[in-house]
PyMOL Python script that loads the backbone (N, CA, C, O; Angstrom):
from pymol import cmd

cmd.read_pdbstr("""\
ATOM      1  N   MET A   1     253.985 149.329 255.937  1.00  0.00           N
ATOM      2  CA  MET A   1     255.275 148.978 256.313  1.00  0.00           C
ATOM      3  C   MET A   1     254.763 147.638 257.252  1.00  0.00           C
ATOM      4  O   MET A   1     253.967 147.696 258.189  1.00  0.00           O
ATOM      5  N   ILE A   2     255.695 145.979 256.544  1.00  0.00           N
ATOM      6  CA  ILE A   2     255.787 144.661 257.029  1.00  0.00           C
ATOM      7  C   ILE A   2     257.239 144.686 257.621  1.00  0.00           C
ATOM      8  O   ILE A   2     258.362 145.009 257.235  1.00  0.00           O
ATOM      9  N   GLU A   3     256.397 143.967 259.238  1.00  0.00           N
ATOM     10  CA  GLU A   3     257.930 143.487 259.506  1.00  0.00           C
ATOM     11  C   GLU A   3     258.013 141.718 259.112  1.00  0.00           C
ATOM     12  O   GLU A   3     257.035 141.029 259.404  1.00  0.00           O
ATOM     13  N   VAL A   4     259.297 141.036 258.409  1.00  0.00           N
ATOM     14  CA  VAL A   4     259.437 139.766 258.771  1.00  0.00           C
ATOM     15  C   VAL A   4     260.824 139.139 259.136  1.00  0.00           C
ATOM     16  O   VAL A   4     261.905 139.719 259.238  1.00  0.00           O
ATOM     17  N   ASN A   5     260.561 137.946 259.291  1.00  0.00           N
ATOM     18  CA  ASN A   5     262.135 137.815 259.816  1.00  0.00           C
ATOM     19  C   ASN A   5     262.761 136.330 258.768  1.00  0.00           C
ATOM     20  O   ASN A   5     262.334 135.314 258.219  1.00  0.00           O
ATOM     21  N   ILE A   6     263.558 136.807 258.909  1.00  0.00           N
ATOM     22  CA  ILE A   6     265.108 135.892 258.164  1.00  0.00           C
ATOM     23  C   ILE A   6     263.926 134.441 256.937  1.00  0.00           C
ATOM     24  O   ILE A   6     263.598 134.243 255.768  1.00  0.00           O
ATOM     25  N   ASN A   7     263.740 133.773 258.517  1.00  0.00           N
ATOM     26  CA  ASN A   7     263.431 132.894 257.742  1.00  0.00           C
ATOM     27  C   ASN A   7     261.573 132.486 257.200  1.00  0.00           C
ATOM     28  O   ASN A   7     261.385 131.469 256.533  1.00  0.00           O
ATOM     29  N   GLU A   8     260.361 133.410 257.591  1.00  0.00           N
ATOM     30  CA  GLU A   8     259.732 133.777 256.373  1.00  0.00           C
ATOM     31  C   GLU A   8     260.577 134.631 254.598  1.00  0.00           C
ATOM     32  O   GLU A   8     260.487 134.415 253.390  1.00  0.00           O
ATOM     33  N   ALA A   9     261.287 135.558 255.463  1.00  0.00           N
ATOM     34  CA  ALA A   9     260.654 136.382 253.892  1.00  0.00           C
ATOM     35  C   ALA A   9     261.951 135.424 253.011  1.00  0.00           C
ATOM     36  O   ALA A   9     262.173 135.716 251.836  1.00  0.00           O
ATOM     37  N   LYS A  10     262.917 134.055 253.832  1.00  0.00           N
ATOM     38  CA  LYS A  10     263.348 133.379 252.937  1.00  0.00           C
ATOM     39  C   LYS A  10     261.967 132.154 252.208  1.00  0.00           C
ATOM     40  O   LYS A  10     261.795 132.034 250.995  1.00  0.00           O
ATOM     41  N   ALA A  11     261.638 131.845 252.633  1.00  0.00           N
ATOM     42  CA  ALA A  11     259.831 131.243 252.693  1.00  0.00           C
ATOM     43  C   ALA A  11     259.048 130.993 251.489  1.00  0.00           C
ATOM     44  O   ALA A  11     258.584 130.112 250.765  1.00  0.00           O
ATOM     45  N   HIS A  12     259.251 133.379 251.835  1.00  0.00           N
ATOM     46  CA  HIS A  12     258.070 133.669 251.319  1.00  0.00           C
ATOM     47  C   HIS A  12     258.622 134.785 250.083  1.00  0.00           C
ATOM     48  O   HIS A  12     258.402 135.993 250.170  1.00  0.00           O
ATOM     49  N   LEU A  13     259.072 134.406 249.389  1.00  0.00           N
ATOM     50  CA  LEU A  13     260.526 135.507 248.251  1.00  0.00           C
ATOM     51  C   LEU A  13     258.894 136.754 247.727  1.00  0.00           C
ATOM     52  O   LEU A  13     258.558 137.935 247.805  1.00  0.00           O
ATOM     53  N   SER A  14     258.468 135.639 247.298  1.00  0.00           N
ATOM     54  CA  SER A  14     257.993 135.706 246.097  1.00  0.00           C
ATOM     55  C   SER A  14     256.865 136.433 246.189  1.00  0.00           C
ATOM     56  O   SER A  14     256.347 137.104 245.297  1.00  0.00           O
ATOM     57  N   ARG A  15     256.337 136.207 247.801  1.00  0.00           N
ATOM     58  CA  ARG A  15     255.076 137.054 248.174  1.00  0.00           C
ATOM     59  C   ARG A  15     256.007 137.997 248.136  1.00  0.00           C
ATOM     60  O   ARG A  15     256.045 138.754 247.166  1.00  0.00           O
ATOM     61  N   LEU A  16     256.910 138.114 249.171  1.00  0.00           N
ATOM     62  CA  LEU A  16     257.382 139.663 249.265  1.00  0.00           C
ATOM     63  C   LEU A  16     257.906 140.619 247.462  1.00  0.00           C
ATOM     64  O   LEU A  16     258.418 141.662 247.055  1.00  0.00           O
ATOM     65  N   LEU A  17     257.595 139.945 247.206  1.00  0.00           N
ATOM     66  CA  LEU A  17     258.787 140.950 246.210  1.00  0.00           C
ATOM     67  C   LEU A  17     257.108 141.299 245.685  1.00  0.00           C
ATOM     68  O   LEU A  17     256.810 142.468 245.929  1.00  0.00           O
ATOM     69  N   GLY A  18     256.188 140.633 245.135  1.00  0.00           N
ATOM     70  CA  GLY A  18     254.884 141.304 244.685  1.00  0.00           C
ATOM     71  C   GLY A  18     254.650 142.260 245.809  1.00  0.00           C
ATOM     72  O   GLY A  18     253.434 142.065 245.815  1.00  0.00           O
ATOM     73  N   ARG A  19     254.767 142.870 246.477  1.00  0.00           N
ATOM     74  CA  ARG A  19     254.060 143.468 247.346  1.00  0.00           C
ATOM     75  C   ARG A  19     254.624 144.815 247.326  1.00  0.00           C
ATOM     76  O   ARG A  19     254.169 145.931 247.074  1.00  0.00           O
ATOM     77  N   LEU A  20     256.165 144.188 247.794  1.00  0.00           N
ATOM     78  CA  LEU A  20     257.457 145.489 246.925  1.00  0.00           C
ATOM     79  C   LEU A  20     256.789 145.841 245.413  1.00  0.00           C
ATOM     80  O   LEU A  20     257.220 146.912 244.986  1.00  0.00           O
ATOM     81  N   ARG A  21     255.962 145.264 244.634  1.00  0.00           N
ATOM     82  CA  ARG A  21     256.779 145.859 243.212  1.00  0.00           C
ATOM     83  C   ARG A  21     254.905 147.094 243.596  1.00  0.00           C
ATOM     84  O   ARG A  21     254.527 147.978 242.828  1.00  0.00           O
ATOM     85  N   ARG A  22     253.960 146.575 245.310  1.00  0.00           N
ATOM     86  CA  ARG A  22     252.497 147.650 244.990  1.00  0.00           C
ATOM     87  C   ARG A  22     253.190 148.999 245.417  1.00  0.00           C
ATOM     88  O   ARG A  22     252.479 150.003 245.447  1.00  0.00           O
ATOM     89  N   GLY A  23     254.505 149.099 245.745  1.00  0.00           N
ATOM     90  CA  GLY A  23     255.162 150.134 246.675  1.00  0.00           C
ATOM     91  C   GLY A  23     255.379 149.739 247.966  1.00  0.00           C
ATOM     92  O   GLY A  23     256.386 150.242 248.466  1.00  0.00           O
ATOM     93  N   GLU A  24     254.538 148.744 248.902  1.00  0.00           N
ATOM     94  CA  GLU A  24     255.066 148.293 250.454  1.00  0.00           C
ATOM     95  C   GLU A  24     256.648 148.404 250.568  1.00  0.00           C
ATOM     96  O   GLU A  24     257.284 147.974 249.605  1.00  0.00           O
ATOM     97  N   ARG A  25     257.483 149.034 251.843  1.00  0.00           N
ATOM     98  CA  ARG A  25     257.855 148.409 252.097  1.00  0.00           C
ATOM     99  C   ARG A  25     258.184 147.377 253.542  1.00  0.00           C
ATOM    100  O   ARG A  25     257.567 147.577 254.588  1.00  0.00           O
ATOM    101  N   ILE A  26     259.116 146.398 253.428  1.00  0.00           N
ATOM    102  CA  ILE A  26     259.908 145.149 253.825  1.00  0.00           C
ATOM    103  C   ILE A  26     260.578 145.204 254.997  1.00  0.00           C
ATOM    104  O   ILE A  26     261.630 145.778 254.720  1.00  0.00           O
ATOM    105  N   VAL A  27     260.573 144.911 256.263  1.00  0.00           N
ATOM    106  CA  VAL A  27     261.840 145.137 257.417  1.00  0.00           C
ATOM    107  C   VAL A  27     261.511 143.281 257.295  1.00  0.00           C
ATOM    108  O   VAL A  27     260.629 142.424 257.342  1.00  0.00           O
ATOM    109  N   ILE A  28     263.512 143.606 257.041  1.00  0.00           N
ATOM    110  CA  ILE A  28     263.956 141.534 258.624  1.00  0.00           C
ATOM    111  C   ILE A  28     263.666 142.070 259.542  1.00  0.00           C
ATOM    112  O   ILE A  28     262.853 142.960 259.792  1.00  0.00           O
ATOM    113  N   CYS A  29     264.234 141.614 259.996  1.00  0.00           N
ATOM    114  CA  CYS A  29     264.576 141.406 261.016  1.00  0.00           C
ATOM    115  C   CYS A  29     264.929 139.942 261.643  1.00  0.00           C
ATOM    116  O   CYS A  29     264.280 138.933 261.363  1.00  0.00           O
ATOM    117  N   LYS A  30     266.102 139.964 262.577  1.00  0.00           N
ATOM    118  CA  LYS A  30     267.049 138.984 263.238  1.00  0.00           C
ATOM    119  C   LYS A  30     266.960 138.636 263.852  1.00  0.00           C
ATOM    120  O   LYS A  30     267.995 138.416 264.480  1.00  0.00           O
ATOM    121  N   ARG A  31     265.448 138.078 264.541  1.00  0.00           N
ATOM    122  CA  ARG A  31     265.458 137.770 266.253  1.00  0.00           C
ATOM    123  C   ARG A  31     264.891 138.672 266.113  1.00  0.00           C
ATOM    124  O   ARG A  31     265.629 139.654 266.196  1.00  0.00           O
ATOM    125  N   ASN A  32     263.611 138.979 265.875  1.00  0.00           N
ATOM    126  CA  ASN A  32     262.729 140.460 266.077  1.00  0.00           C
ATOM    127  C   ASN A  32     263.914 141.713 265.875  1.00  0.00           C
ATOM    128  O   ASN A  32     263.575 142.846 265.532  1.00  0.00           O
ATOM    129  N   VAL A  33     265.131 141.392 266.100  1.00  0.00           N
ATOM    130  CA  VAL A  33     265.305 143.224 265.614  1.00  0.00           C
ATOM    131  C   VAL A  33     266.131 143.044 263.866  1.00  0.00           C
ATOM    132  O   VAL A  33     267.113 142.452 263.420  1.00  0.00           O
ATOM    133  N   PRO A  34     265.087 143.906 263.338  1.00  0.00           N
ATOM    134  CA  PRO A  34     264.992 145.272 262.593  1.00  0.00           C
ATOM    135  C   PRO A  34     266.380 144.854 261.364  1.00  0.00           C
ATOM    136  O   PRO A  34     266.654 146.049 261.258  1.00  0.00           O
ATOM    137  N   ILE A  35     267.107 144.376 260.692  1.00  0.00           N
ATOM    138  CA  ILE A  35     268.318 144.004 260.472  1.00  0.00           C
ATOM    139  C   ILE A  35     268.503 145.257 259.338  1.00  0.00           C
ATOM    140  O   ILE A  35     269.210 146.253 259.490  1.00  0.00           O
ATOM    141  N   ALA A  36     267.673 144.925 258.170  1.00  0.00           N
ATOM    142  CA  ALA A  36     267.697 145.874 256.830  1.00  0.00           C
ATOM    143  C   ALA A  36     266.212 145.808 256.315  1.00  0.00           C
ATOM    144  O   ALA A  36     265.388 144.976 256.695  1.00  0.00           O
ATOM    145  N   GLU A  37     266.029 146.623 255.562  1.00  0.00           N
ATOM    146  CA  GLU A  37     265.210 147.118 254.368  1.00  0.00           C
ATOM    147  C   GLU A  37     264.888 147.576 253.026  1.00  0.00           C
ATOM    148  O   GLU A  37     265.446 148.462 252.380  1.00  0.00           O
ATOM    149  N   LEU A  38     263.804 146.767 252.673  1.00  0.00           N
ATOM    150  CA  LEU A  38     263.469 146.155 251.581  1.00  0.00           C
ATOM    151  C   LEU A  38     262.588 147.780 251.068  1.00  0.00           C
ATOM    152  O   LEU A  38     262.143 148.426 252.017  1.00  0.00           O
ATOM    153  N   VAL A  39     262.414 148.245 249.949  1.00  0.00           N
ATOM    154  CA  VAL A  39     262.614 149.664 248.651  1.00  0.00           C
ATOM    155  C   VAL A  39     261.797 148.975 247.853  1.00  0.00           C
ATOM    156  O   VAL A  39     261.922 147.761 247.690  1.00  0.00           O
ATOM    157  N   PRO A  40     260.868 149.705 247.271  1.00  0.00           N
ATOM    158  CA  PRO A  40     260.720 149.202 245.819  1.00  0.00           C
ATOM    159  C   PRO A  40     261.571 150.159 244.956  1.00  0.00           C
ATOM    160  O   PRO A  40     261.776 151.254 245.479  1.00  0.00           O
ATOM    161  N   LEU A  41     262.176 149.927 243.572  1.00  0.00           N
ATOM    162  CA  LEU A  41     263.125 150.430 242.592  1.00  0.00           C
ATOM    163  C   LEU A  41     262.097 151.598 242.351  1.00  0.00           C
ATOM    164  O   LEU A  41     260.894 151.403 242.523  1.00  0.00           O
ATOM    165  N   PRO A  42     262.677 153.020 241.881  1.00  0.00           N
ATOM    166  CA  PRO A  42     261.161 153.443 241.804  1.00  0.00           C
ATOM    167  C   PRO A  42     261.123 153.134 240.260  1.00  0.00           C
ATOM    168  O   PRO A  42     262.062 152.537 239.734  1.00  0.00           O
ATOM    169  N   SER A  43     259.460 153.763 239.173  1.00  0.00           N
ATOM    170  CA  SER A  43     259.444 152.990 238.016  1.00  0.00           C
ATOM    171  C   SER A  43     260.528 152.923 237.307  1.00  0.00           C
ATOM    172  O   SER A  43     261.655 152.669 237.732  1.00  0.00           O
ATOM    173  N   ARG A  44     260.152 153.192 235.999  1.00  0.00           N
ATOM    174  CA  ARG A  44     261.467 153.649 234.404  1.00  0.00           C
ATOM    175  C   ARG A  44     259.860 154.007 233.956  1.00  0.00           C
ATOM    176  O   ARG A  44     258.647 153.841 234.079  1.00  0.00           O
ATOM    177  N   ARG A  45     260.856 154.560 233.412  1.00  0.00           N
ATOM    178  CA  ARG A  45     260.001 157.005 232.672  1.00  0.00           C
ATOM    179  C   ARG A  45     259.046 155.818 231.818  1.00  0.00           C
ATOM    180  O   ARG A  45     259.626 154.740 231.686  1.00  0.00           O
ATOM    181  N   ALA A  46     257.503 155.910 231.164  1.00  0.00           N
ATOM    182  CA  ALA A  46     256.829 155.637 230.556  1.00  0.00           C
ATOM    183  C   ALA A  46     257.402 155.518 229.096  1.00  0.00           C
ATOM    184  O   ALA A  46     257.294 154.513 228.393  1.00  0.00           O
ATOM    185  N   ARG A  47     257.731 156.136 228.910  1.00  0.00           N
ATOM    186  CA  ARG A  47     258.617 156.403 227.736  1.00  0.00           C
ATOM    187  C   ARG A  47     259.906 157.309 227.967  1.00  0.00           C
ATOM    188  O   ARG A  47     260.300 158.087 228.836  1.00  0.00           O
ATOM    189  N   ALA A  48     260.459 156.713 226.493  1.00  0.00           N
ATOM    190  CA  ALA A  48     261.972 157.231 226.232  1.00  0.00           C
ATOM    191  C   ALA A  48     262.250 158.886 226.194  1.00  0.00           C
ATOM    192  O   ALA A  48     261.625 159.848 225.746  1.00  0.00           O
ATOM    193  N   ARG A  49     263.415 158.720 226.845  1.00  0.00           N
ATOM    194  CA  ARG A  49     263.979 160.124 226.452  1.00  0.00           C
ATOM    195  C   ARG A  49     263.723 161.031 225.351  1.00  0.00           C
ATOM    196  O   ARG A  49     263.122 160.725 224.321  1.00  0.00           O
ATOM    197  N   PRO A  50     264.130 161.971 225.582  1.00  0.00           N
ATOM    198  CA  PRO A  50     263.843 163.161 223.638  1.00  0.00           C
ATOM    199  C   PRO A  50     265.366 162.558 223.426  1.00  0.00           C
ATOM    200  O   PRO A  50     265.907 161.837 224.265  1.00  0.00           O
ATOM    201  N   ILE A  51     265.711 162.785 222.722  1.00  0.00           N
ATOM    202  CA  ILE A  51     267.128 162.931 222.302  1.00  0.00           C
ATOM    203  C   ILE A  51     267.883 164.721 221.815  1.00  0.00           C
ATOM    204  O   ILE A  51     268.230 164.639 220.637  1.00  0.00           O
ATOM    205  N   GLY A  52     268.078 165.654 222.184  1.00  0.00           N
ATOM    206  CA  GLY A  52     268.905 166.127 222.192  1.00  0.00           C
ATOM    207  C   GLY A  52     268.240 167.493 222.095  1.00  0.00           C
ATOM    208  O   GLY A  52     267.870 168.393 221.341  1.00  0.00           O
ATOM    209  N   CYS A  53     268.369 166.881 223.882  1.00  0.00           N
ATOM    210  CA  CYS A  53     267.617 168.303 224.983  1.00  0.00           C
ATOM    211  C   CYS A  53     268.555 168.635 225.374  1.00  0.00           C
ATOM    212  O   CYS A  53     268.223 169.820 225.341  1.00  0.00           O
ATOM    213  N   ALA A  54     269.390 168.666 225.701  1.00  0.00           N
ATOM    214  CA  ALA A  54     270.797 169.937 225.655  1.00  0.00           C
ATOM    215  C   ALA A  54     270.480 170.507 224.029  1.00  0.00           C
ATOM    216  O   ALA A  54     270.162 171.695 224.093  1.00  0.00           O
ATOM    217  N   ARG A  55     270.480 170.140 223.016  1.00  0.00           N
ATOM    218  CA  ARG A  55     271.241 170.367 221.798  1.00  0.00           C
ATOM    219  C   ARG A  55     271.201 172.746 222.106  1.00  0.00           C
ATOM    220  O   ARG A  55     270.243 173.460 222.403  1.00  0.00           O
ATOM    221  N   GLY A  56     273.333 173.292 221.712  1.00  0.00           N
ATOM    222  CA  GLY A  56     273.163 173.912 222.094  1.00  0.00           C
ATOM    223  C   GLY A  56     273.603 174.931 223.505  1.00  0.00           C
ATOM    224  O   GLY A  56     273.738 176.117 223.810  1.00  0.00           O
ATOM    225  N   GLU A  57     273.728 173.298 224.196  1.00  0.00           N
ATOM    226  CA  GLU A  57     273.464 174.127 225.476  1.00  0.00           C
ATOM    227  C   GLU A  57     275.235 174.564 225.446  1.00  0.00           C
ATOM    228  O   GLU A  57     275.828 175.635 225.581  1.00  0.00           O
ATOM    229  N   PHE A  58     275.643 173.265 225.218  1.00  0.00           N
ATOM    230  CA  PHE A  58     277.381 173.962 225.130  1.00  0.00           C
ATOM    231  C   PHE A  58     278.062 173.290 223.788  1.00  0.00           C
ATOM    232  O   PHE A  58     277.231 172.831 223.004  1.00  0.00           O
ATOM    233  N   GLU A  59     279.746 173.131 223.316  1.00  0.00           N
ATOM    234  CA  GLU A  59     280.377 172.945 221.704  1.00  0.00           C
ATOM    235  C   GLU A  59     281.523 171.798 222.632  1.00  0.00           C
ATOM    236  O   GLU A  59     282.134 172.105 223.656  1.00  0.00           O
ATOM    237  N   VAL A  60     281.564 170.609 222.004  1.00  0.00           N
ATOM    238  CA  VAL A  60     282.995 168.981 222.118  1.00  0.00           C
ATOM    239  C   VAL A  60     283.333 170.276 221.176  1.00  0.00           C
ATOM    240  O   VAL A  60     282.743 170.737 220.198  1.00  0.00           O
ATOM    241  N   PRO A  61     285.158 170.891 222.236  1.00  0.00           N
ATOM    242  CA  PRO A  61     285.735 170.913 221.621  1.00  0.00           C
ATOM    243  C   PRO A  61     286.571 169.651 220.517  1.00  0.00           C
ATOM    244  O   PRO A  61     286.556 168.421 220.468  1.00  0.00           O
ATOM    245  N   ALA A  62     287.287 170.798 219.696  1.00  0.00           N
ATOM    246  CA  ALA A  62     287.706 169.875 218.754  1.00  0.00           C
ATOM    247  C   ALA A  62     288.763 168.786 219.941  1.00  0.00           C
ATOM    248  O   ALA A  62     288.328 167.680 220.263  1.00  0.00           O
ATOM    249  N   SER A  63     289.930 169.217 220.398  1.00  0.00           N
ATOM    250  CA  SER A  63     290.974 167.980 221.400  1.00  0.00           C
ATOM    251  C   SER A  63     290.052 167.336 221.742  1.00  0.00           C
ATOM    252  O   SER A  63     290.480 166.719 222.718  1.00  0.00           O
ATOM    253  N   PHE A  64     289.147 167.087 221.603  1.00  0.00           N
ATOM    254  CA  PHE A  64     288.583 166.280 222.509  1.00  0.00           C
ATOM    255  C   PHE A  64     288.341 164.862 221.371  1.00  0.00           C
ATOM    256  O   PHE A  64     287.720 163.811 221.529  1.00  0.00           O
ATOM    257  N   PHE A  65     289.294 165.506 219.974  1.00  0.00           N
ATOM    258  CA  PHE A  65     288.448 163.896 219.128  1.00  0.00           C
ATOM    259  C   PHE A  65     290.495 163.114 219.199  1.00  0.00           C
ATOM    260  O   PHE A  65     290.879 161.945 219.208  1.00  0.00           O
ATOM    261  N   GLU A  66     291.514 164.814 219.241  1.00  0.00           N
ATOM    262  CA  GLU A  66     292.840 164.553 219.968  1.00  0.00           C
ATOM    263  C   GLU A  66     292.513 163.320 220.477  1.00  0.00           C
ATOM    264  O   GLU A  66     291.511 162.976 221.105  1.00  0.00           O
ATOM    265  N   PRO A  67     294.139 162.268 219.892  1.00  0.00           N
ATOM    266  CA  PRO A  67     294.592 161.365 220.699  1.00  0.00           C
ATOM    267  C   PRO A  67     294.945 161.907 221.914  1.00  0.00           C
ATOM    268  O   PRO A  67     295.230 163.071 222.197  1.00  0.00           O
ATOM    269  N   LEU A  68     294.866 160.477 222.898  1.00  0.00           N
ATOM    270  CA  LEU A  68     295.244 160.154 224.471  1.00  0.00           C
ATOM    271  C   LEU A  68     296.687 160.910 224.618  1.00  0.00           C
ATOM    272  O   LEU A  68     297.059 160.847 223.446  1.00  0.00           O
ATOM    273  N   PRO A  69     297.624 161.515 225.246  1.00  0.00           N
ATOM    274  CA  PRO A  69     298.892 161.619 226.126  1.00  0.00           C
ATOM    275  C   PRO A  69     299.494 159.987 225.779  1.00  0.00           C
ATOM    276  O   PRO A  69     298.848 159.376 224.928  1.00  0.00           O
ATOM    277  N   GLU A  70     300.635 159.307 226.370  1.00  0.00           N
ATOM    278  CA  GLU A  70     300.609 158.286 226.524  1.00  0.00           C
ATOM    279  C   GLU A  70     300.486 157.741 227.397  1.00  0.00           C
ATOM    280  O   GLU A  70     300.152 156.557 227.451  1.00  0.00           O
ATOM    281  N   GLU A  71     300.858 158.871 228.832  1.00  0.00           N
ATOM    282  CA  GLU A  71     301.392 158.824 229.750  1.00  0.00           C
ATOM    283  C   GLU A  71     298.964 158.475 230.199  1.00  0.00           C
ATOM    284  O   GLU A  71     298.529 158.757 231.316  1.00  0.00           O
ATOM    285  N   GLU A  72     298.767 158.357 229.967  1.00  0.00           N
ATOM    286  CA  GLU A  72     296.970 159.026 230.502  1.00  0.00           C
ATOM    287  C   GLU A  72     296.980 157.445 229.387  1.00  0.00           C
ATOM    288  O   GLU A  72     298.149 157.147 229.633  1.00  0.00           O
ATOM    289  N   LEU A  73     296.628 156.605 228.653  1.00  0.00           N
ATOM    290  CA  LEU A  73     296.783 155.309 227.693  1.00  0.00           C
ATOM    291  C   LEU A  73     297.150 154.030 228.356  1.00  0.00           C
ATOM    292  O   LEU A  73     296.752 152.869 228.261  1.00  0.00           O
ATOM    293  N   ARG A  74     298.439 154.918 229.366  1.00  0.00           N
ATOM    294  CA  ARG A  74     299.614 153.663 230.101  1.00  0.00           C
ATOM    295  C   ARG A  74     298.372 153.298 231.885  1.00  0.00           C
ATOM    296  O   ARG A  74     298.266 152.330 232.639  1.00  0.00           O
ATOM    297  N   ALA A  75     297.728 154.635 231.829  1.00  0.00           N
ATOM    298  CA  ALA A  75     297.281 154.232 232.989  1.00  0.00           C
ATOM    299  C   ALA A  75     295.950 153.870 232.478  1.00  0.00           C
ATOM    300  O   ALA A  75     295.316 153.870 233.533  1.00  0.00           O
ATOM    301  N   PHE A  76     295.261 153.617 231.726  1.00  0.00           N
ATOM    302  CA  PHE A  76     294.373 153.338 231.295  1.00  0.00           C
ATOM    303  C   PHE A  76     294.492 151.498 231.560  1.00  0.00           C
ATOM    304  O   PHE A  76     293.755 150.802 232.259  1.00  0.00           O
ATOM    305  N   GLU A  77     295.526 151.134 230.841  1.00  0.00           N
ATOM    306  CA  GLU A  77     295.163 150.222 230.773  1.00  0.00           C
ATOM    307  C   GLU A  77     296.054 149.861 231.665  1.00  0.00           C
ATOM    308  O   GLU A  77     296.781 149.049 231.091  1.00  0.00           O
ATOM    309  N   GLY A  78     296.608 150.089 233.362  1.00  0.00           N
ATOM    310  CA  GLY A  78     297.181 149.706 233.854  1.00  0.00           C
ATOM    311  C   GLY A  78     298.748 149.552 233.361  1.00  0.00           C
ATOM    312  O   GLY A  78     299.225 148.541 233.877  1.00  0.00           O
ATOM    313  N   THR A  79     299.193 149.875 232.967  1.00  0.00           N
ATOM    314  CA  THR A  79     301.036 149.743 232.625  1.00  0.00           C
ATOM    315  C   THR A  79     301.532 151.206 233.088  1.00  0.00           C
ATOM    316  O   THR A  79     302.506 151.484 232.388  1.00  0.00           O
ATOM    317  N   SER A  80     301.313 152.012 233.784  1.00  0.00           N
ATOM    318  CA  SER A  80     302.143 153.234 234.178  1.00  0.00           C
ATOM    319  C   SER A  80     302.912 153.369 234.640  1.00  0.00           C
ATOM    320  O   SER A  80     303.143 154.529 234.981  1.00  0.00           O
ATOM    321  N   ARG A  81     304.000 152.183 235.046  1.00  0.00           N
ATOM    322  CA  ARG A  81     304.673 152.387 236.046  1.00  0.00           C
ATOM    323  C   ARG A  81     306.100 151.864 234.396  1.00  0.00           C
ATOM    324  O   ARG A  81     307.311 151.830 234.615  1.00  0.00           O
TER     325      ARG A  81
END
""", "prot")
cmd.dss("prot")
cmd.show_as("cartoon", "prot")
cmd.util.cbc("prot")
cmd.orient("prot")
């Protein structure tokens, strides 16, 4: 983990993003007082998730395909009054 002041972070953002990509954490300071921490995002899956993993686990009821009541439709449209 490295600590940088705001001015240094602004001046060297590309370099810091490269370090984040390699897994480092960066603490941003204001007048040498830590105020924020930059952490790398989790990496994406290397392969796509398979389709149908939950097949047979649940059943969609027929009522799912029925129209919504007018009151709920108005609520979605923001005209519930």
